[in-house]
MOPAC internal coordinates of N, CA, C and O (Angstrom, degrees):
PM7 1SCF
backbone

  N    0.0000 0     0.00 0     0.00 0    0    0    0
  C    1.4666 1     0.00 0     0.00 0    1    0    0
  C    1.5274 1   109.02 1     0.00 0    2    1    0
  O    1.2310 1   121.11 1   -43.95 1    3    2    1
  N    1.3001 1   115.48 1   136.05 1    3    2    1
  C    1.4642 1   120.60 1  -179.27 1    5    3    2
  C    1.5240 1   110.13 1   -71.64 1    6    5    3
  O    1.2310 1   121.08 1   -30.03 1    7    6    5
  N    1.3278 1   115.55 1   149.97 1    7    6    5
  C    1.4638 1   118.93 1   175.24 1    9    7    6
  C    1.5231 1   110.95 1  -119.14 1   10    9    7
  O    1.2310 1   121.08 1  -163.88 1   11   10    9
  N    1.3299 1   115.53 1    16.12 1   11   10    9
  C    1.4593 1   120.70 1   173.71 1   13   11   10
  C    1.5235 1   107.07 1   -95.68 1   14   13   11
  O    1.2310 1   120.76 1   -48.44 1   15   14   13
  N    1.3227 1   116.16 1   131.56 1   15   14   13
  C    1.4547 1   120.68 1  -171.49 1   17   15   14
  C    1.5312 1   112.31 1   -58.39 1   18   17   15
  O    1.2310 1   120.26 1   135.18 1   19   18   17
  N    1.3188 1   117.10 1   -44.82 1   19   18   17
  C    1.4711 1   120.12 1  -178.23 1   21   19   18
  C    1.5292 1   111.13 1   -66.29 1   22   21   19
  O    1.2310 1   120.65 1   146.12 1   23   22   21
  N    1.3178 1   116.37 1   -33.88 1   23   22   21
  C    1.4641 1   119.12 1   179.07 1   25   23   22
  C    1.5261 1   111.22 1   -72.04 1   26   25   23
  O    1.2310 1   120.09 1   145.37 1   27   26   25
  N    1.3279 1   117.43 1   -34.63 1   27   26   25
  C    1.4689 1   120.12 1   176.49 1   29   27   26
  C    1.5215 1   110.10 1   -64.12 1   30   29   27
  O    1.2310 1   120.65 1   140.02 1   31   30   29
  N    1.3402 1   116.36 1   -39.98 1   31   30   29
  C    1.4626 1   120.39 1   177.38 1   33   31   30
  C    1.5271 1   110.22 1   -65.08 1   34   33   31
  O    1.2310 1   120.71 1   136.35 1   35   34   33
  N    1.3223 1   116.24 1   -43.65 1   35   34   33
  C    1.4605 1   121.15 1   178.98 1   37   35   34
  C    1.5285 1   110.70 1   -59.53 1   38   37   35
  O    1.2310 1   120.37 1   140.21 1   39   38   37
  N    1.3326 1   116.89 1   -39.79 1   39   38   37
  C    1.4678 1   120.66 1   178.15 1   41   39   38
  C    1.5221 1   111.58 1   -63.83 1   42   41   39
  O    1.2310 1   120.52 1   138.68 1   43   42   41
  N    1.3339 1   116.61 1   -41.32 1   43   42   41
  C    1.4703 1   120.26 1   177.53 1   45   43   42
  C    1.5251 1   110.67 1   -63.34 1   46   45   43
  O    1.2310 1   120.36 1   135.23 1   47   46   45
  N    1.3265 1   116.93 1   -44.77 1   47   46   45
  C    1.4671 1   121.08 1   179.86 1   49   47   46
  C    1.5327 1   110.76 1   -62.25 1   50   49   47
  O    1.2310 1   121.08 1   137.22 1   51   50   49
  N    1.3244 1   115.54 1   -42.78 1   51   50   49
  C    1.4648 1   119.65 1  -179.74 1   53   51   50
  C    1.5172 1   111.64 1   -62.15 1   54   53   51
  O    1.2310 1   120.33 1   141.63 1   55   54   53
  N    1.3219 1   116.98 1   -38.37 1   55   54   53
  C    1.4629 1   120.69 1   179.99 1   57   55   54
  C    1.5235 1   111.06 1   -66.28 1   58   57   55
  O    1.2310 1   120.37 1   137.18 1   59   58   57
  N    1.3245 1   116.90 1   -42.82 1   59   58   57
  C    1.4731 1   121.07 1   178.65 1   61   59   58
  C    1.5285 1   109.43 1   -62.14 1   62   61   59
  O    1.2310 1   120.45 1   135.38 1   63   62   61
  N    1.3209 1   116.75 1   -44.62 1   63   62   61
  C    1.4669 1   121.10 1  -179.42 1   65   63   62
  C    1.5241 1   111.45 1   -66.50 1   66   65   63
  O    1.2310 1   120.69 1   141.67 1   67   66   65
  N    1.3282 1   116.29 1   -38.33 1   67   66   65
  C    1.4624 1   120.23 1   179.52 1   69   67   66
  C    1.5248 1   110.88 1   -61.05 1   70   69   67
  O    1.2310 1   120.84 1   136.39 1   71   70   69
  N    1.3240 1   116.00 1   -43.61 1   71   70   69
  C    1.4561 1   120.06 1   179.91 1   73   71   70
  C    1.5305 1   111.47 1   -67.14 1   74   73   71
  O    1.2310 1   120.53 1   140.51 1   75   74   73
  N    1.3283 1   116.60 1   -39.49 1   75   74   73
  C    1.4578 1   120.58 1   178.35 1   77   75   74
  C    1.5343 1   110.16 1   -64.32 1   78   77   75
  O    1.2310 1   120.87 1   133.89 1   79   78   77
  N    1.3299 1   115.94 1   -46.11 1   79   78   77
  C    1.4661 1   120.23 1   179.71 1   81   79   78
  C    1.5237 1   111.48 1   -62.90 1   82   81   79
  O    1.2310 1   121.01 1   143.77 1   83   82   81
  N    1.3254 1   115.68 1   -36.23 1   83   82   81
  C    1.4589 1   120.81 1   179.76 1   85   83   82
  C    1.5276 1   110.44 1   -62.00 1   86   85   83
  O    1.2310 1   120.37 1   136.42 1   87   86   85
  N    1.3243 1   116.89 1   -43.58 1   87   86   85
  C    1.4655 1   119.78 1  -179.55 1   89   87   86
  C    1.5306 1   111.20 1   -68.98 1   90   89   87
  O    1.2310 1   120.38 1   144.23 1   91   90   89
  N    1.3283 1   116.87 1   -35.77 1   91   90   89
  C    1.4649 1   120.30 1   178.34 1   93   91   90
  C    1.5259 1   109.90 1   -65.61 1   94   93   91
  O    1.2310 1   120.22 1   135.22 1   95   94   93
  N    1.3378 1   117.19 1   -44.78 1   95   94   93
  C    1.4652 1   120.93 1   179.21 1   97   95   94
  C    1.5230 1   111.13 1   -62.72 1   98   97   95
  O    1.2310 1   120.93 1   140.41 1   99   98   97
  N    1.3174 1   115.82 1   -39.59 1   99   98   97
  C    1.4552 1   120.73 1   179.29 1  101   99   98
  C    1.5283 1   110.14 1   -63.39 1  102  101   99
  O    1.2310 1   120.58 1   137.23 1  103  102  101
  N    1.3246 1   116.49 1   -42.77 1  103  102  101
  C    1.4629 1   120.04 1   179.03 1  105  103  102
  C    1.5199 1   110.69 1   -64.29 1  106  105  103
  O    1.2310 1   120.08 1   141.85 1  107  106  105
  N    1.3307 1   117.44 1   -38.15 1  107  106  105
  C    1.4646 1   120.73 1   177.44 1  109  107  106
  C    1.5277 1   110.41 1   -57.33 1  110  109  107
  O    1.2310 1   120.99 1   131.71 1  111  110  109
  N    1.3252 1   115.71 1   -48.29 1  111  110  109
  C    1.4621 1   120.13 1  -179.10 1  113  111  110
  C    1.5228 1   110.84 1   -60.72 1  114  113  111
  O    1.2310 1   120.40 1   138.26 1  115  114  113
  N    1.3274 1   116.84 1   -41.74 1  115  114  113
  C    1.4583 1   121.35 1  -179.13 1  117  115  114
  C    1.5198 1   110.76 1   -64.55 1  118  117  115
  O    1.2310 1   120.09 1   134.22 1  119  118  117
  N    1.3415 1   117.44 1   -45.78 1  119  118  117
  C    1.4716 1   120.97 1  -179.46 1  121  119  118
  C    1.5235 1   111.36 1   -62.32 1  122  121  119
  O    1.2310 1   120.60 1   137.02 1  123  122  121
  N    1.3249 1   116.45 1   -42.98 1  123  122  121
  C    1.4651 1   120.30 1   179.91 1  125  123  122
  C    1.5289 1   109.88 1   -64.97 1  126  125  123
  O    1.2310 1   120.81 1   136.90 1  127  126  125
  N    1.3300 1   116.06 1   -43.10 1  127  126  125
  C    1.4662 1   120.02 1   179.69 1  129  127  126
  C    1.5306 1   110.59 1   -61.45 1  130  129  127
  O    1.2310 1   120.23 1   137.33 1  131  130  129
  N    1.3329 1   117.16 1   -42.67 1  131  130  129
  C    1.4604 1   120.75 1   179.04 1  133  131  130
  C    1.5190 1   111.34 1   -62.00 1  134  133  131
  O    1.2310 1   120.39 1   139.46 1  135  134  133
  N    1.3259 1   116.86 1   -40.54 1  135  134  133
  C    1.4607 1   120.97 1   179.50 1  137  135  134
  C    1.5235 1   110.31 1   -63.92 1  138  137  135
  O    1.2310 1   120.35 1   136.96 1  139  138  137
  N    1.3179 1   116.94 1   -43.04 1  139  138  137
  C    1.4665 1   120.84 1  -179.23 1  141  139  138
  C    1.5257 1   110.53 1   -67.11 1  142  141  139
  O    1.2310 1   120.40 1   138.39 1  143  142  141
  N    1.3235 1   116.83 1   -41.61 1  143  142  141
  C    1.4705 1   120.58 1   179.45 1  145  143  142
  C    1.5225 1   109.97 1   -63.56 1  146  145  143
  O    1.2310 1   119.73 1   136.48 1  147  146  145
  N    1.3176 1   118.12 1   -43.52 1  147  146  145
  C    1.4673 1   121.26 1   178.37 1  149  147  146
  C    1.5221 1   110.93 1   -61.54 1  150  149  147
  O    1.2310 1   120.44 1   138.90 1  151  150  149
  N    1.3286 1   116.76 1   -41.10 1  151  150  149
  C    1.4641 1   120.54 1   179.36 1  153  151  150
  C    1.5238 1   110.62 1   -66.97 1  154  153  151
  O    1.2310 1   120.49 1   142.00 1  155  154  153
  N    1.3253 1   116.67 1   -38.00 1  155  154  153
  C    1.4718 1   121.00 1   179.74 1  157  155  154
  C    1.5187 1   110.87 1   -63.78 1  158  157  155
  O    1.2310 1   120.94 1   138.14 1  159  158  157
  N    1.3208 1   115.81 1   -41.86 1  159  158  157
  C    1.4637 1   120.86 1  -177.88 1  161  159  158
  C    1.5210 1   111.78 1   -80.56 1  162  161  159
  O    1.2310 1   120.03 1   172.94 1  163  162  161
  N    1.3290 1   117.54 1    -7.06 1  163  162  161
  C    1.4617 1   120.33 1  -177.87 1  165  163  162
  C    1.5165 1   111.81 1    69.65 1  166  165  163
  O    1.2310 1   120.88 1  -150.72 1  167  166  165
  N    1.3092 1   115.92 1    29.28 1  167  166  165
  C    1.4568 1   122.45 1  -178.02 1  169  167  166
  C    1.5281 1   110.54 1   -69.13 1  170  169  167
  O    1.2310 1   120.38 1   -31.76 1  171  170  169
  N    1.3260 1   116.88 1   148.24 1  171  170  169
  C    1.4735 1   120.08 1   179.34 1  173  171  170
  C    1.5265 1   111.60 1   -77.91 1  174  173  171
  O    1.2310 1   119.83 1   173.72 1  175  174  173
  N    1.3426 1   117.93 1    -6.28 1  175  174  173
  C    1.4674 1   121.53 1   177.27 1  177  175  174
  C    1.5274 1   112.19 1   -88.68 1  178  177  175
  O    1.2310 1   120.30 1  -175.32 1  179  178  177
  N    1.3248 1   117.04 1     4.68 1  179  178  177
  C    1.4696 1   120.99 1  -175.11 1  181  179  178
  C    1.5217 1   111.53 1   -56.65 1  182  181  179
  O    1.2310 1   120.29 1   132.32 1  183  182  181
  N    1.3334 1   117.06 1   -47.68 1  183  182  181
  C    1.4659 1   120.78 1  -178.65 1  185  183  182
  C    1.5120 1   111.95 1   -58.21 1  186  185  183
  O    1.2310 1   120.65 1   137.00 1  187  186  185
  N    1.3236 1   116.36 1   -43.00 1  187  186  185
  C    1.4606 1   121.14 1   179.91 1  189  187  186
  C    1.5343 1   111.25 1   -66.84 1  190  189  187
  O    1.2310 1   120.66 1   138.87 1  191  190  189
  N    1.3316 1   116.35 1   -41.13 1  191  190  189
  C    1.4777 1   120.12 1   179.77 1  193  191  190
  C    1.5209 1   110.81 1   -64.29 1  194  193  191
  O    1.2310 1   120.67 1   137.87 1  195  194  193
  N    1.3295 1   116.33 1   -42.13 1  195  194  193
  C    1.4650 1   120.21 1   179.74 1  197  195  194
  C    1.5220 1   109.45 1   -64.92 1  198  197  195
  O    1.2310 1   120.37 1   137.94 1  199  198  197
  N    1.3132 1   116.90 1   -42.06 1  199  198  197
  C    1.4640 1   121.38 1   179.01 1  201  199  198
  C    1.5262 1   110.59 1   -59.99 1  202  201  199
  O    1.2310 1   120.37 1   135.94 1  203  202  201
  N    1.3290 1   116.89 1   -44.06 1  203  202  201
  C    1.4676 1   121.32 1   179.03 1  205  203  202
  C    1.5323 1   111.09 1   -63.94 1  206  205  203
  O    1.2310 1   120.46 1   138.93 1  207  206  205
  N    1.3310 1   116.72 1   -41.07 1  207  206  205
  C    1.4683 1   120.58 1   179.67 1  209  207  206
  C    1.5227 1   110.48 1   -63.99 1  210  209  207
  O    1.2310 1   120.54 1   135.05 1  211  210  209
  N    1.3246 1   116.57 1   -44.95 1  211  210  209
  C    1.4704 1   120.97 1  -179.78 1  213  211  210
  C    1.5275 1   110.18 1   -64.34 1  214  213  211
  O    1.2310 1   120.52 1   141.24 1  215  214  213
  N    1.3240 1   116.61 1   -38.76 1  215  214  213
  C    1.4615 1   120.79 1   179.31 1  217  215  214
  C    1.5347 1   110.40 1   -62.10 1  218  217  215
  O    1.2310 1   120.49 1   135.86 1  219  218  217
  N    1.3279 1   116.67 1   -44.14 1  219  218  217
  C    1.4703 1   120.32 1  -179.77 1  221  219  218
  C    1.5247 1   111.33 1   -67.54 1  222  221  219
  O    1.2310 1   120.51 1   142.84 1  223  222  221
  N    1.3189 1   116.64 1   -37.16 1  223  222  221
  C    1.4648 1   120.07 1   178.23 1  225  223  222
  C    1.5244 1   109.61 1   -63.58 1  226  225  223
  O    1.2310 1   120.57 1   135.25 1  227  226  225
  N    1.3345 1   116.51 1   -44.75 1  227  226  225
  C    1.4605 1   120.54 1   178.99 1  229  227  226
  C    1.5235 1   111.70 1   -62.75 1  230  229  227
  O    1.2310 1   120.56 1   138.96 1  231  230  229
  N    1.3293 1   116.53 1   -41.04 1  231  230  229
  C    1.4645 1   120.55 1   179.06 1  233  231  230
  C    1.5270 1   111.05 1   -63.49 1  234  233  231
  O    1.2310 1   120.61 1   137.42 1  235  234  233
  N    1.3158 1   116.44 1   -42.58 1  235  234  233
  C    1.4633 1   120.58 1   179.74 1  237  235  234
  C    1.5298 1   110.58 1   -62.44 1  238  237  235
  O    1.2310 1   120.62 1   140.56 1  239  238  237
  N    1.3240 1   116.43 1   -39.44 1  239  238  237
  C    1.4664 1   120.25 1   178.78 1  241  239  238
  C    1.5237 1   110.67 1   -68.37 1  242  241  239
  O    1.2310 1   120.60 1   140.65 1  243  242  241
  N    1.3218 1   116.46 1   -39.35 1  243  242  241
  C    1.4644 1   120.26 1  -179.89 1  245  243  242
  C    1.5261 1   111.43 1   -65.28 1  246  245  243
  O    1.2310 1   120.48 1   145.84 1  247  246  245
  N    1.3256 1   116.69 1   -34.16 1  247  246  245
  C    1.4654 1   120.82 1  -179.46 1  249  247  246
  C    1.5241 1   112.41 1   -85.59 1  250  249  247
  O    1.2310 1   120.38 1   173.52 1  251  250  249
  N    1.3320 1   116.87 1    -6.48 1  251  250  249
  C    1.4543 1   120.00 1   177.68 1  253  251  250
  C    1.5145 1   114.28 1    85.71 1  254  253  251
  O    1.2310 1   120.27 1  -167.78 1  255  254  253
  N    1.3172 1   117.08 1    12.22 1  255  254  253
  C    1.4655 1   119.93 1   178.22 1  257  255  254
  C    1.5307 1   109.08 1   -70.89 1  258  257  255
  O    1.2310 1   120.72 1   139.90 1  259  258  257
  N    1.3295 1   116.22 1   -40.10 1  259  258  257
  C    1.4579 1   121.11 1   173.86 1  261  259  258
  C    1.5264 1   108.05 1  -126.81 1  262  261  259
  O    1.2310 1   120.41 1   -21.77 1  263  262  261
  N    1.3157 1   116.82 1   158.23 1  263  262  261
  C    1.4595 1   122.29 1  -179.55 1  265  263  262
  C    1.5226 1   109.69 1   -73.00 1  266  265  263
  O    1.2310 1   120.16 1   -29.07 1  267  266  265
  N    1.3229 1   117.29 1   150.93 1  267  266  265
  C    1.4652 1   120.34 1  -177.66 1  269  267  266
  C    1.5190 1   112.01 1   -62.13 1  270  269  267
  O    1.2310 1   119.83 1   146.71 1  271  270  269
  N    1.3419 1   117.92 1   -33.29 1  271  270  269
  C    1.4634 1   120.14 1   177.47 1  273  271  270
  C    1.5251 1   111.05 1   -70.59 1  274  273  271
  O    1.2310 1   120.65 1   146.35 1  275  274  273
  N    1.3248 1   116.36 1   -33.65 1  275  274  273
  C    1.4655 1   119.61 1   176.16 1  277  275  274
  C    1.5211 1   109.67 1   -66.71 1  278  277  275
  O    1.2310 1   120.54 1   140.90 1  279  278  277
  N    1.3211 1   116.57 1   -39.10 1  279  278  277
  C    1.4656 1   120.54 1   178.10 1  281  279  278
  C    1.5232 1   110.09 1   -62.13 1  282  281  279
  O    1.2310 1   120.36 1   135.06 1  283  282  281
  N    1.3230 1   116.91 1   -44.94 1  283  282  281
  C    1.4639 1   121.05 1   179.53 1  285  283  282
  C    1.5266 1   110.30 1   -61.81 1  286  285  283
  O    1.2310 1   120.43 1   137.35 1  287  286  285
  N    1.3330 1   116.79 1   -42.65 1  287  286  285
  C    1.4626 1   121.15 1  -179.97 1  289  287  286
  C    1.5228 1   111.08 1   -64.15 1  290  289  287
  O    1.2310 1   120.68 1   135.84 1  291  290  289
  N    1.3258 1   116.30 1   -44.16 1  291  290  289
  C    1.4757 1   120.08 1   179.70 1  293  291  290
  C    1.5275 1   111.41 1   -62.74 1  294  293  291
  O    1.2310 1   120.58 1   136.91 1  295  294  293
  N    1.3299 1   116.51 1   -43.09 1  295  294  293
  C    1.4702 1   119.98 1   179.42 1  297  295  294
  C    1.5226 1   110.48 1   -64.15 1  298  297  295
  O    1.2310 1   120.64 1   137.43 1  299  298  297
  N    1.3193 1   116.37 1   -42.57 1  299  298  297
  C    1.4598 1   120.94 1  -179.99 1  301  299  298
  C    1.5218 1   110.89 1   -61.35 1  302  301  299
  O    1.2310 1   120.69 1   133.54 1  303  302  301
  N    1.3164 1   116.29 1   -46.46 1  303  302  301
  C    1.4676 1   120.37 1  -179.33 1  305  303  302
  C    1.5261 1   111.14 1   -65.13 1  306  305  303
  O    1.2310 1   120.72 1   141.30 1  307  306  305
  N    1.3288 1   116.24 1   -38.70 1  307  306  305
  C    1.4613 1   120.35 1   178.93 1  309  307  306
  C    1.5246 1   110.34 1   -63.50 1  310  309  307
  O    1.2310 1   120.39 1   131.96 1  311  310  309
  N    1.3330 1   116.85 1   -48.04 1  311  310  309
  C    1.4677 1   121.09 1  -178.74 1  313  311  310
  C    1.5304 1   110.96 1   -61.65 1  314  313  311
  O    1.2310 1   121.11 1   137.63 1  315  314  313
  N    1.3297 1   115.49 1   -42.37 1  315  314  313
  C    1.4648 1   120.40 1  -179.73 1  317  315  314
  C    1.5234 1   110.28 1   -63.14 1  318  317  315
  O    1.2310 1   120.97 1   135.81 1  319  318  317
  N    1.3291 1   115.76 1   -44.19 1  319  318  317
  C    1.4651 1   120.59 1  -178.46 1  321  319  318
  C    1.5178 1   111.71 1   -65.38 1  322  321  319
  O    1.2310 1   120.38 1   136.82 1  323  322  321
  N    1.3242 1   116.89 1   -43.18 1  323  322  321
  C    1.4615 1   121.48 1  -179.41 1  325  323  322
  C    1.5341 1   109.69 1   -65.64 1  326  325  323
  O    1.2310 1   120.22 1   138.24 1  327  326  325
  N    1.3354 1   117.19 1   -41.76 1  327  326  325
  C    1.4658 1   120.85 1   179.04 1  329  327  326
  C    1.5185 1   111.22 1   -61.64 1  330  329  327
  O    1.2310 1   120.49 1   138.27 1  331  330  329
  N    1.3392 1   116.68 1   -41.73 1  331  330  329
  C    1.4719 1   120.04 1   178.59 1  333  331  330
  C    1.5126 1   111.23 1   -64.73 1  334  333  331
  O    1.2310 1   120.23 1   139.23 1  335  334  333
  N    1.3323 1   117.17 1   -40.77 1  335  334  333
  C    1.4616 1   120.59 1  -178.98 1  337  335  334
  C    1.5243 1   111.95 1   -68.33 1  338  337  335
  O    1.2310 1   120.82 1   141.75 1  339  338  337
  N    1.3242 1   116.04 1   -38.25 1  339  338  337
  C    1.4686 1   119.47 1  -179.84 1  341  339  338
  C    1.5299 1   110.88 1   -72.53 1  342  341  339
  O    1.2310 1   119.77 1   146.89 1  343  342  341
  N    1.3132 1   118.04 1   -33.11 1  343  342  341
  C    1.4636 1   121.51 1  -179.09 1  345  343  342
  C    1.5379 1   110.67 1   -76.73 1  346  345  343
  O    1.2310 1   121.50 1   141.80 1  347  346  345
  N    1.3249 1   114.73 1   -38.20 1  347  346  345
  C    1.4698 1   118.76 1  -173.12 1  349  347  346
  C    1.4458 1   114.30 1   -97.45 1  350  349  347
  O    1.2310 1   120.10 1   180.00 1  351  350  349

């Protein structure tokens, strides 16, 4: 454990941010999973679920929780997967 005052503050800030980022990442996974499940079942809410997932991915990238290229990759993979499920 650090005994420098500024480092102790930095550790506290990092912990708060880690927990916040953890919840954001968890929500991303949930939104993507819901979109895929809706597409698999042929649900009419698929478009809305995909829109919500993409919105959360964009928000996470804007806040710096994930990198912008990771956000683009996740959106691309989600769209590709949903298109395959709806077609097949």
